[in-house]
C-alpha positions as CSV (number, residue, x, y, z in Angstrom):
1,M,-34.5,-0.2,-3.8
2,N,-33.0,2.5,-2.0
3,R,-29.2,1.9,-2.1
4,L,-27.5,3.0,0.9
5,Y,-24.0,3.4,-0.8
6,T,-23.5,4.5,-4.4
7,S,-20.5,3.7,-6.7
8,L,-17.7,4.8,-4.2
9,V,-15.6,1.6,-3.1
10,A,-17.0,-0.2,-0.3
11,A,-13.7,0.6,2.1
12,L,-11.3,3.3,0.7
13,I,-7.8,2.4,1.4
14,F,-4.7,4.7,1.5
15,Y,-1.4,3.5,0.8
16,L,2.0,5.0,0.8
17,P,5.2,4.4,-0.4
18,L,7.8,2.5,2.4
19,S,10.5,4.6,1.5
20,A,9.0,8.0,3.0
21,L,6.4,8.3,5.8
22,D,4.4,5.2,5.2
23,A,0.7,5.3,6.6
24,G,-2.6,3.4,5.8
25,V,-5.7,5.3,6.1
26,S,-9.1,3.2,5.9
27,I,-12.4,4.9,5.6
28,N,-15.7,3.1,6.6
29,R,-19.3,4.6,6.5
30,M,-21.6,3.5,8.8
31,C,-25.2,4.3,9.8
32,S,-27.6,4.3,12.8
33,P,-31.3,5.5,13.0
34,T,-30.3,8.8,14.3
35,G,-27.7,9.4,11.2
36,P,-24.7,8.1,9.5
37,Y,-21.2,8.4,10.7
38,L,-17.6,8.2,9.4
39,E,-15.0,6.0,10.9
40,I,-11.2,6.8,10.0
41,H,-8.6,4.4,11.1
42,T,-5.0,5.6,10.6
43,Y,-2.0,3.3,10.8
44,I,1.6,4.4,10.8
45,V,4.3,2.2,10.1
46,G,6.9,2.7,12.8
47,S,10.0,2.1,10.6
48,T,9.3,5.3,8.4
49,V,9.2,7.8,11.2
50,Q,12.0,8.9,13.6
51,F,12.0,7.2,17.1
52,D,14.0,9.1,19.8
53,S,15.3,8.1,23.0
54,L,13.3,9.0,26.3
55,E,15.0,9.8,29.3
56,T,13.3,7.3,31.3
57,G,14.3,4.3,28.9
58,G,12.9,3.0,25.7
59,I,12.3,4.9,22.5
60,Q,9.0,6.9,21.1
61,A,8.1,8.6,18.1
62,A,5.2,10.8,17.3
63,V,3.4,12.4,14.2
64,Y,0.7,15.4,13.6
65,L,-2.6,14.0,12.6
66,T,-4.6,16.7,10.9
67,L,-8.3,15.9,9.7
68,I,-10.3,18.2,7.8
69,I,-13.8,17.6,6.9
70,E,-15.3,20.1,4.5
71,K,-18.6,20.4,2.5
72,G,-18.0,22.8,-0.4
73,D,-16.1,25.8,0.8
74,S,-17.2,25.4,4.4
75,L,-15.4,23.7,7.2
76,V,-17.2,21.0,9.1
77,K,-15.0,19.4,11.2
78,G,-11.1,20.3,11.8
79,E,-8.7,18.6,14.2
80,R,-4.9,18.7,14.6
81,L,-3.3,16.6,17.1
82,M,-0.1,14.7,18.3
83,L,-0.5,11.1,17.9
84,S,2.5,9.1,19.8
85,S,3.7,5.6,19.7
86,P,3.8,3.2,22.5
87,V,6.9,3.0,24.1
88,S,9.4,0.6,22.7
89,E,12.5,-1.2,24.1
90,D,13.2,-3.2,20.9
91,G,13.1,-1.0,18.2
92,P,10.3,1.1,15.9
93,I,6.9,-0.4,16.4
94,D,3.6,0.4,14.5
95,F,1.1,2.4,15.9
96,I,-2.9,3.1,15.0
97,D,-5.2,6.2,15.4
98,F,-9.1,5.7,15.5
99,R,-11.7,8.4,14.9
100,R,-15.4,8.5,14.6
101,Y,-17.5,11.4,13.4
102,K,-21.3,11.6,13.4
103,L,-22.6,14.0,10.6
104,P,-25.6,14.8,8.6
105,S,-26.1,12.8,5.2
106,D,-24.3,14.9,2.5
107,T,-21.3,15.0,0.2
108,Y,-18.0,15.9,2.1
109,N,-14.5,16.4,1.1
110,L,-12.0,14.4,3.6
111,I,-8.3,15.6,3.8
112,V,-5.8,13.5,6.1
113,E,-2.6,15.1,6.8
114,I,0.2,13.1,8.5
115,E,3.6,14.7,9.5
116,D,6.5,13.1,11.7
117,V,7.1,15.4,14.5
118,A,10.6,14.9,14.4
119,D,10.9,15.7,10.6
120,E,8.7,18.3,9.3
121,N,9.8,17.4,5.7
122,N,8.4,13.7,6.3
123,K,4.6,13.9,5.8
124,R,1.9,12.7,3.5
125,A,-1.5,13.8,2.7
126,Y,-4.6,12.1,1.4
127,E,-7.7,13.5,0.3
128,V,-11.2,12.0,-0.9
129,E,-14.6,12.9,-1.6
130,L,-17.3,10.8,0.1
131,E,-20.9,10.8,0.1
132,L,-22.8,9.8,3.6
133,P,-26.4,8.2,3.3
134,S,-29.4,8.9,5.2
135,W,-31.2,5.9,6.8
136,P,-32.3,3.4,4.1
137,E,-35.7,3.0,3.4
138,S,-35.2,-0.7,2.5
139,P,-32.7,-3.4,3.9
140,S,-29.1,-2.5,3.1
141,L,-25.4,-2.9,3.8
142,S,-22.8,-1.0,5.3
143,D,-19.2,-0.7,4.1
144,G,-17.5,-3.9,4.7
145,M,-14.4,-3.7,7.1
146,L,-11.2,-6.3,7.1
147,L,-9.9,-6.7,10.5
148,A,-6.5,-7.8,11.7
149,S,-7.7,-9.2,14.8
150,V,-11.0,-9.7,16.7
151,E,-11.1,-10.4,20.7
152,A,-13.9,-10.8,22.8
153,S,-13.9,-7.8,25.3
154,N,-16.1,-5.8,27.9
155,D,-13.9,-2.7,27.4
156,I,-16.5,-0.4,26.3
157,Q,-14.2,2.6,26.7
158,N,-12.0,1.2,24.0
159,P,-12.3,3.3,20.7
160,L,-12.0,-0.4,18.8
161,Y,-14.8,-1.8,21.0
162,R,-18.0,-2.8,18.8
163,H,-20.5,-5.3,20.1
164,G,-18.7,-7.0,22.6
165,V,-15.5,-7.3,20.5
166,L,-12.2,-5.4,20.0
167,M,-11.7,-5.0,16.2
168,E,-8.4,-4.0,15.1
169,P,-8.6,-2.9,11.3
170,L,-6.4,-4.6,8.9
171,P,-3.8,-2.2,7.5
172,F,-3.6,-1.6,3.8
173,S,-6.0,-4.4,3.3
174,F,-3.0,-6.9,3.0
175,Y,-2.4,-10.5,4.3
176,G,1.4,-11.2,4.7
177,R,2.9,-14.5,5.6
178,G,1.5,-15.9,8.8
179,A,-1.9,-14.1,8.4
180,N,-4.2,-17.3,8.4
181,T,-7.2,-16.2,9.2
182,L,-9.6,-13.3,7.6
183,H,-12.1,-11.6,9.6
184,V,-14.7,-9.4,8.0
185,Y,-17.2,-6.7,9.6
186,A,-20.3,-5.2,8.1
187,E,-23.7,-4.0,9.1
188,A,-27.1,-4.8,7.8
189,Y,-29.8,-2.1,8.1
190,G,-33.6,-2.3,8.1
191,L,-34.2,-5.8,8.0
192,D,-36.5,-5.2,11.2
193,A,-39.1,-3.5,8.7
194,T,-39.4,-6.4,6.7
195,E,-41.5,-9.6,7.0
196,Y,-38.4,-11.9,7.1
197,D,-38.2,-14.1,9.8
198,R,-34.4,-14.3,9.0
199,A,-31.8,-13.1,6.3
200,L,-28.6,-14.7,4.8
201,M,-25.4,-13.3,4.5
202,L,-23.3,-15.0,1.8
203,I,-19.4,-14.4,2.3
204,K,-17.3,-15.5,-0.9
205,I,-13.5,-14.9,-1.5
206,E,-12.8,-14.7,-5.0
207,K,-9.5,-14.5,-6.6
208,L,-8.7,-11.8,-9.4
209,E,-6.8,-13.1,-12.4
210,G,-6.8,-10.3,-15.2
211,S,-10.5,-10.3,-16.2
212,N,-11.2,-13.6,-14.7
213,V,-12.7,-14.2,-11.2
214,I,-12.2,-17.4,-9.6
215,Q,-14.3,-18.5,-6.2
216,K,-11.8,-19.9,-3.7
217,A,-14.2,-19.8,-0.5
218,Q,-17.5,-19.2,0.7
219,S,-19.4,-19.2,4.0
220,F,-23.1,-18.4,5.1
221,Q,-24.1,-16.7,8.2
222,A,-27.8,-16.4,9.2
223,I,-28.9,-12.9,10.2
224,R,-32.0,-12.1,12.5
225,P,-34.0,-9.0,11.7
226,A,-32.9,-5.9,13.6
227,Q,-32.7,-2.3,13.0
228,V,-28.9,-2.9,13.1
229,A,-27.8,-6.5,12.6
230,V,-24.2,-7.4,13.0
231,V,-22.2,-9.6,10.3
232,L,-18.8,-10.8,11.7
233,Q,-17.2,-13.8,10.0
234,S,-13.7,-15.4,10.2
235,M,-12.5,-17.4,7.4
236,D,-9.4,-19.8,6.8
237,I,-7.0,-18.4,4.2
238,G,-3.9,-20.3,5.4
239,N,-3.9,-22.2,1.8
240,L,-4.5,-19.3,-0.2
241,P,-1.6,-18.4,-2.7
242,S,-0.3,-15.1,-3.1
243,G,-2.3,-12.7,-5.5
244,N,-5.1,-10.3,-5.6
245,Y,-8.6,-11.1,-4.3
246,Q,-11.8,-9.8,-2.9
247,V,-14.3,-10.5,-0.4
248,V,-17.7,-10.6,-1.7
249,L,-20.5,-10.0,0.8
250,E,-24.4,-10.7,-0.4
251,L,-27.2,-10.1,1.7
252,R,-29.8,-12.1,0.7
253,S,-33.8,-12.8,1.6
254,P,-35.0,-16.0,2.9
255,T,-35.9,-17.0,-0.5
256,N,-32.1,-16.3,-1.5
257,E,-33.0,-13.2,-3.5
258,L,-30.1,-10.6,-3.6
259,I,-30.6,-7.7,-1.7
260,E,-27.3,-5.7,-1.5
261,I,-23.6,-6.6,-2.4
262,R,-20.5,-5.1,-1.3
263,R,-17.2,-5.8,-2.6
264,I,-13.6,-5.4,-0.5
265,P,-10.5,-5.9,-2.3
266,F,-7.3,-7.3,-0.7
267,Q,-4.0,-8.5,-1.4
268,R,-2.5,-12.1,-0.2
269,A,0.9,-13.0,0.0
270,N,1.8,-16.7,1.0
271,P,5.3,-17.4,-0.4
272,L,5.5,-20.7,1.5
273,V,2.2,-21.9,-0.3
274,D,3.5,-20.5,-3.5
275,M,7.0,-22.5,-3.2
276,A,5.1,-25.7,-2.5
277,A,2.8,-25.6,-5.3
278,A,5.7,-24.9,-7.5
279,E,7.8,-27.7,-6.1
280,E,5.0,-29.9,-6.2
281,E,4.3,-28.9,-10.2
282,M,7.9,-29.7,-10.9
283,A,8.7,-32.3,-8.7
284,D,9.4,-34.8,-11.6
285,F,11.2,-31.9,-13.7
286,D,14.8,-32.4,-14.0
287,L,16.4,-28.8,-13.6
288,T,19.8,-30.0,-14.2
289,Q,19.0,-30.1,-17.8
290,E,18.0,-26.9,-18.2
291,F,20.1,-23.8,-18.4
292,V,19.9,-23.2,-14.6
293,G,21.2,-26.4,-13.8
294,Q,24.7,-25.2,-15.0
295,I,24.5,-21.9,-12.9
296,D,26.1,-21.9,-9.4
297,A,24.8,-20.8,-6.2
298,D,26.4,-17.2,-6.0
299,T,25.6,-16.4,-9.8
300,L,21.8,-17.5,-9.1
301,R,22.1,-15.4,-6.0
302,Y,23.1,-12.4,-7.9
303,A,20.7,-13.0,-10.8
304,M,17.7,-13.1,-8.3
305,L,18.7,-9.8,-6.9
306,A,19.0,-8.5,-10.3
307,M,15.5,-9.7,-11.0
308,M,13.8,-7.9,-8.0
309,P,12.9,-4.6,-9.9
310,V,11.1,-6.6,-12.4
311,M,9.3,-8.8,-10.0
312,N,5.8,-8.1,-8.7
313,H,5.2,-7.7,-4.9
314,F,4.5,-11.5,-4.4
315,E,7.4,-12.7,-6.2
316,Q,9.7,-10.3,-4.4
317,T,8.7,-11.9,-1.0
318,T,8.8,-15.4,-2.2
319,A,12.4,-14.5,-3.7
320,E,13.4,-13.0,-0.3
321,I,12.8,-16.1,1.5
322,I,14.6,-18.3,-1.0
323,L,17.9,-15.8,-0.7
324,R,17.7,-16.1,3.2
325,D,17.6,-20.0,3.1
326,R,20.3,-20.3,0.4
327,E,19.0,-23.5,-1.0
328,L,20.4,-24.3,-4.5
329,R,17.2,-25.9,-5.9
330,P,14.6,-23.7,-4.8
331,M,16.6,-20.8,-6.5
332,R,17.1,-22.9,-9.6
333,L,13.5,-23.5,-9.6
334,F,12.4,-19.8,-9.0
335,V,14.7,-18.5,-11.8
336,F,13.7,-21.1,-14.3
337,S,9.9,-20.7,-13.6
338,Y,10.1,-16.7,-13.7
339,W,11.7,-16.9,-17.2
340,A,9.6,-19.7,-18.5
341,K,6.5,-17.4,-17.9
342,Q,8.0,-14.4,-19.5
343,R,9.0,-16.4,-22.5
344,P,7.7,-19.9,-22.6
345,S,9.5,-20.9,-26.1
346,N,12.8,-19.7,-24.8
347,P,13.5,-19.1,-21.3
348,E,17.3,-19.1,-21.4
349,S,17.2,-16.5,-24.3
350,A,15.1,-14.2,-21.9
351,F,17.3,-14.7,-18.8
352,N,20.6,-14.2,-20.9
353,E,19.0,-10.9,-22.5
354,Y,17.8,-9.6,-19.2
355,M,21.3,-10.3,-17.3
356,Q,23.2,-8.5,-19.9
357,V,21.3,-5.6,-19.0
358,A,21.6,-5.9,-15.5
359,R,25.2,-6.5,-15.6
360,A,25.4,-3.3,-17.5
361,V,23.3,-1.3,-14.9
362,D,25.5,-2.8,-12.2
363,R,28.6,-1.3,-13.7
364,T,27.0,2.1,-14.3
365,F,25.2,2.9,-11.3
366,T,27.8,1.3,-8.5
367,A,27.4,2.9,-5.4
368,G,29.2,2.0,-2.0
369,F,29.1,-1.9,-1.0
370,R,25.6,-2.5,-3.1
371,N,25.1,-3.5,-6.5
372,G,24.4,-0.9,-9.1
373,F,20.8,-2.6,-9.7
374,E,20.2,-2.1,-6.0
375,S,20.9,1.6,-6.1
376,D,17.8,3.7,-6.6
377,R,19.2,4.7,-10.4
378,G,19.7,1.1,-11.1
379,Y,16.5,-0.3,-9.9
380,T,14.3,2.5,-11.5
381,Y,16.4,1.4,-15.1
382,L,15.6,-2.0,-14.6
383,K,12.1,-1.2,-13.5
384,Y,10.9,1.2,-16.0
385,G,13.7,0.6,-18.8
386,Q,16.1,3.4,-20.3
387,P,14.8,7.0,-19.8
388,N,14.0,9.1,-22.9
389,D,16.2,11.9,-21.4
390,I,18.7,12.6,-18.5
391,T,19.5,15.9,-17.2
392,R,22.5,16.0,-15.0
393,V,23.5,19.4,-12.9
394,D,26.5,19.5,-10.9
395,T,27.0,23.4,-10.8
396,D,23.7,24.6,-8.9
397,P,25.5,26.5,-6.1
398,T,22.7,25.8,-3.7
399,A,21.9,22.3,-4.3
400,P,23.7,19.1,-3.9
401,P,24.2,17.1,-7.8
402,Y,20.9,15.8,-9.1
403,E,19.4,13.9,-12.1
404,I,16.1,14.4,-13.6
405,W,15.1,11.3,-15.7
406,S,12.2,11.8,-18.3
407,Y,9.8,9.1,-19.7
408,D,7.9,9.7,-22.5
409,F,5.5,6.7,-21.5
410,V,5.6,4.2,-18.6
411,Q,4.6,0.7,-19.9
412,R,4.2,-0.5,-16.4
413,T,1.5,2.1,-15.4
414,G,0.4,3.3,-18.6
415,Q,1.4,7.0,-17.9
416,G,2.6,9.6,-20.4
417,N,5.3,12.4,-19.6
418,R,6.7,11.1,-16.4
419,R,9.6,12.0,-14.4
420,F,12.2,11.2,-11.6
421,V,14.4,13.4,-9.6
422,F,17.5,11.7,-7.9
423,Y,20.0,13.6,-5.8
424,N,23.1,13.0,-3.9
425,P,22.7,14.8,-0.7
426,T,25.8,12.7,1.0
427,L,28.0,13.9,-2.2
428,A,29.6,10.3,-2.0
429,A,30.4,8.6,-5.5
430,G,27.4,7.4,-7.0
431,D,25.1,8.0,-3.9
432,F,21.9,9.1,-5.6
433,V,18.9,8.7,-4.1
434,L,15.1,9.1,-5.3
435,L,13.7,12.3,-4.0
436,H,10.5,12.5,-6.2
437,S,8.6,11.2,-9.0
438,D,5.2,11.4,-10.5
439,V,4.7,7.7,-11.4
440,T,2.1,6.1,-9.8
441,G,3.3,4.1,-6.6
442,E,6.7,6.1,-6.5
443,I,7.8,8.6,-4.2
444,N,5.8,11.7,-4.4
445,N,6.9,14.7,-2.6
446,P,5.4,18.0,-3.4
447,Q,8.0,19.8,-1.4
448,W,10.9,18.0,-3.4
449,Q,12.5,21.6,-4.4
450,L,12.4,22.7,-0.7
451,E,14.6,19.6,0.2
452,L,16.8,20.0,-2.6
453,Y,17.7,23.7,-1.9
454,R,17.6,23.4,1.7
455,D,21.1,24.8,1.9
456,A,19.3,28.0,0.9
457,P,17.4,28.8,3.8
458,D,16.8,32.5,3.1
459,D,15.1,31.6,-0.1
460,M,12.4,29.3,1.3
461,P,8.7,30.3,1.2
462,A,7.5,32.0,4.2
463,N,4.8,29.1,4.8
464,R,7.0,26.2,5.0
465,L,4.3,23.8,5.9
466,D,2.4,24.2,2.7
467,G,4.9,26.0,0.2
468,T,6.5,23.7,-2.3
469,E,9.1,25.9,-4.2
470,P,11.9,28.2,-3.2
471,L,12.4,31.6,-4.6
472,D,13.6,31.6,-8.0
473,N,16.9,32.7,-9.4
474,F,19.1,32.2,-12.4
475,N,20.9,29.3,-11.5
476,R,18.0,27.4,-9.8
477,R,17.1,25.3,-12.5
478,A,15.7,21.9,-11.3
479,G,11.9,23.1,-11.2
480,R,12.1,24.3,-14.7
481,I,13.9,21.3,-15.9
482,F,11.0,18.9,-14.3
483,N,8.4,21.1,-15.9
484,D,9.6,21.5,-19.3
485,Y,9.2,17.9,-20.3
């Protein structure tokens, strides 16, 4: 059978850290009898770009969006445009852009660059190779698309319009608290060339737990044969607990033979369901007889804040709600459950060992009114452990004080020879912030040296947009220290 799509993931998702410009780029490959086309959705998190006041009232932000499509060394498409947010009266808001490109079947390189108009140093870039297929010779499926919202509409001029519906893509493939419905869209091609009177689409939601896959829900949709048959399905995910999931789309024949399959990964954060499940599981459990039963509310709150660096995303979301509500039993339940999972034989010992380190980190990295473990250096220390080497520089005449931490191996990511760069642009006591790291998931700023040495404008490269390093001199050591480990 001719497969319309090969090994590339069904929908490519780009995620960037919240501490810098944060943007989601989703890419979907679709097809039509006249040729394939590429859809690019760009989602800008408003809180990570600068909003400025308008003379007419309200605030607004803008980014430069550069889209480049190359084939080999040749430029196929290139656009640079300024994307403005809607005017807001209440603070930063998110905004989106949608582009569609019809291209011949081939292999391309896609580059997406996003830059804050108000801050040329606040930018991100994304690059991926992808294949656009020709029209299939046998029935097949497009990439699947997860949607944040679906609304019936006749607005054919709206770029989000398709088949009588406005479809807003789901940013980052993430369903947070309050998102109770999953919408998925796909297209089935070439069914009209078969003898089928109908085809079937089986849609499953599966939870991924290590190497195990657990089915949580499924739905069927009958498809009438057509050149392009639309698959649009909504499923209730209100009771799905937090975790990593995938939507599985299976195109099947009338006799239930599998024709094509697509998998779309997503994450679910549902802290209220998580809390209710934990409370139900331990409803008859007397926490007062455990070590947490002797800890007061202020100490529990301090402990939960200290535990944030070692929690996963879902645990952090739940902890934030518990900390906000300030109720004693949920705090005790959370702390006990967390350490019972880490060391079932002796959760109290695991808790005490960690808190001994956390208190030391708090004292060492105190900065302003925050706890030391809430500073960038303290958070990194607890999250990744003690670095193998720290180089502190206070005497570089063209840079504020900075530190470069080196790790021989990062257990959480499985990476070797990784580094963090912290600097103190305000010169306030202990106010070091993370400027750059080559650890997966952390701030990655290729132009970190330009930011570090911004007080030496005469030594900047001629091309500030693409340059990454200032001119070298004897005292300018940061780049050499970073690269020498």
